[in-house]
C-alpha angles and dihedrals in degrees: 000000000000117000127180117195115192132196136172094265102028151341141235131211127205132185121202089345094309119116109235107167133022121183134178134164090253097038105038122187096217138051129179127197153142127272141169120209132207119198123185124183131197121171091338094311109122123200112199128192128173123196109206113208097175137014111179126184115228099212108156115082152173121203128189131177124196137154092288096053138267130321119195126183119194124195139188081220130336094267097049138069119319131217116207126209119190120190119192133167111233127173094344093310135095115244116200120191126183132190139164127220093211118074095197092086121079103168130067135187120193127185121213116195115256137179120229094240095044120124125211131196140180128040089156118281110356118176107183102053140015097201103052099199115126100036143078118235123202112210104223125122117234144127110314090233132232114279092352094213121095092208095061129089091229092059092043092054092046090051090050091049100052109331090268102126096110128198140238091286102043111112144149092232116042118162129174093232124111142169121222128210084234084076101253134111126212124201126188111209122222136032106262120126114280141164124216111204119200095165097104126083098218104034146025113229130218117196114190134185091220136047100231124070146157122216128185119204124191125189123193140166097245140017099252090055091045093052090044090056093043092053091046085060102043098028139265126252125260116242127274120227110260094242090071091066095047110078136321130329102218114211111210138151143173103098140294098303095046094048094045091052093048093048095048091048091054094045090050087058090055094253114170097232114184096173146358115220120195112188091185095059083118095051133267139270123195119214135165088268091058138260112351134171138257101251096214104105100224133112109271101220094184093064096030108031093157098039097120092049092045091052092051094045094051094042088059091056094046100262117127124213119223136189143183140255139167133186096258133087122209119237110255096030123121093242090049090056092048094048091047092051090052092048092239100142129102109257139228121235089266092056098254123124114279107234122183131202105239094185112308095342133069125227139181128233115236104226105244091190090064110087092203092051091049092049090051093048090049088054089055089055093046097046102033100035114018095041090046088061102253109155097197145349147197111264098207134189126359098154102091105080106138115234093223098056129111119237132206090238094054089237118148109265091223092057091041093051095078092040094055097086090054091050089050093050090045091055092054091045092052092048088058095041093051090049093050090243103118109133091014098069119043131202135180126211132211101201132045149167139172108328097020084110090072095056112027119071094192140019125208118209096236130226109348116185115252097255145069096264116144098230102041109007136075097306092056091066090067092053090046093054095045094045090051090049090056089051094054099265108114109177127071138169129180143196104268106235095010132271114240116079113177142142094033095306120123138175111281126210091246092054092047093051094045088051091049095053090046093049092053087068096051128081097259124026112206141162133209127190091221130223093299105038096171093058099037120084109250135204091259096045093121141343094270092054092046091051090048093053090045092055096047093043088057090048088053091049090050088055093050098102089055093044093048089052089051089051090052091048091051092052095045103036107016094243111145121233092229109049140187115249093242092059087080100017103047095156094056110093093200090057089072096055109027106122127226097002126114143171117241097212117318099309112042127067118197127190107180118206104251102171123087113245095009117147097180138027134214114211143154123254118200115237105281140101105282133178122206105234100221102038101029089227115152123233131184100199140276131095113331137175117212133182110256113178117167106291095032108073114179104270126160134179133200109263094218097046125116090243096058093106092047090052091051090058090059089070089063095057110102 
């Protein structure tokens, strides 16, 4: 499996027939150096700069292979510091560890062999591209940014407003894990800052802010086996309750009367409602950004006087009630006062509580490295949410940990920053586990990192802008889902129609309906009113919109047996629900590059309409026997153009699949 080939001026190393490292005296695989970083944060937007003082090639080498593996020592010269690489096969994977015997260095650059035509996928949740070749990706969790493209007016205006425009690489869920089209995966252990550079034709670069590392490489014969092994390493997701697959989760707010009226109106239109989720069950707060929440995680009886009765009534008719929580407590709230009195907040360097302005209100960070603070916060979830009867909630935020704070554990804040989303998901998971509610109560997280897979059953794609833009609008959700799937996180939901309305732009009816028809062919179909509910078009805007949502909610419910089976497969095997085409068609070159198309499981192909005003879509079908859902017309593959008016998104199913009859019944749903 592991083969070292030595020469006078270099060496190469292959694993299971795949070249991994190539080193020569003139093209070394490793550099060490010195750097000094500056990290500024404003409203969860982090601006990172790194001043490099030295970058030194380690060219000289010794390389030895024995029965235990390969040991490589790299030197600046033979009389200077040495860097040691140890490669060992463990459990059917290759483990690569690196360390330096000189502590003066604090930066490292490592080259991994690449082929010019190679494709790479993953790195957590990436919105701008599916194939990541050609760009460098910092691994640092933060707000995704508004617009996320420095050439657009939206991003320019967001940058001028508060530096929150973002870029192609900004994401809530970055992870230094990727899958190569050469059928291997590579995972960097730990949470320290890193950059993964795919901009070079002949190598992939890792840039680390430390000089020790552990990498795990897995090589398999097909993509399902590769993802199965990757998820066995990083963790597989816990199950979602079945109700979350069986209709629409309607996001609504405004109090008991408003929610009751909205729900009954939708039910009267024969909408398949699986849950109501009220993010403002804790009360609301209005800021210049829009409607926000009262971050004091207690039932607001003024807004929701009949909440407990409403939960019980709807539970009896098969409709769950869901809420919202995040890891911060607003100054002035009762829980804030309790946490402060118990000394549970993250600290500043001077020992005072570290409060952050979250947009016209300050909040404290519950210290997730403090076991007592975590136990207390879990009790808040158990007593204020589970005992109330909530059967799920949005687990928001997790990206904002300042890099200059002091933690209970003594851990460096920079290294803890990327771990924070996993700790936040773990806390919610444990609250359910300790209450005996795993698989009965569902939650969905916004941020993530290595290990989040073990704790979070569902990711939501965050705060898309209310448009069709590639980097931050409706199309970006497809990239997000598929990138997550290639990182071992297989379940995604999104805000139908987007969330962020700014700079005079609001959610249109067309965008909402296109999002609705897309969401019906995803694992979990869910709405959100957005940050400016009064200006955004909503699911109950008019009778036509209500009827549209009713129809596609019933389509989603009709798909629920298939979706539940995909959820089980994700938990047991690590196969995502939404899949890249090449996962099942690895020999088809177009399957690696076709944009905005995915497989829902093995048997359904979905190509959402992602262009404003489009009435048709041209797409590529892998070679197979396909049936167009709406017309029943057969196709055998290749490039096709199909009519796609609103209400008929391009969807195909495999003619010989076990679900063919079920798919035929979808045509009859009106």
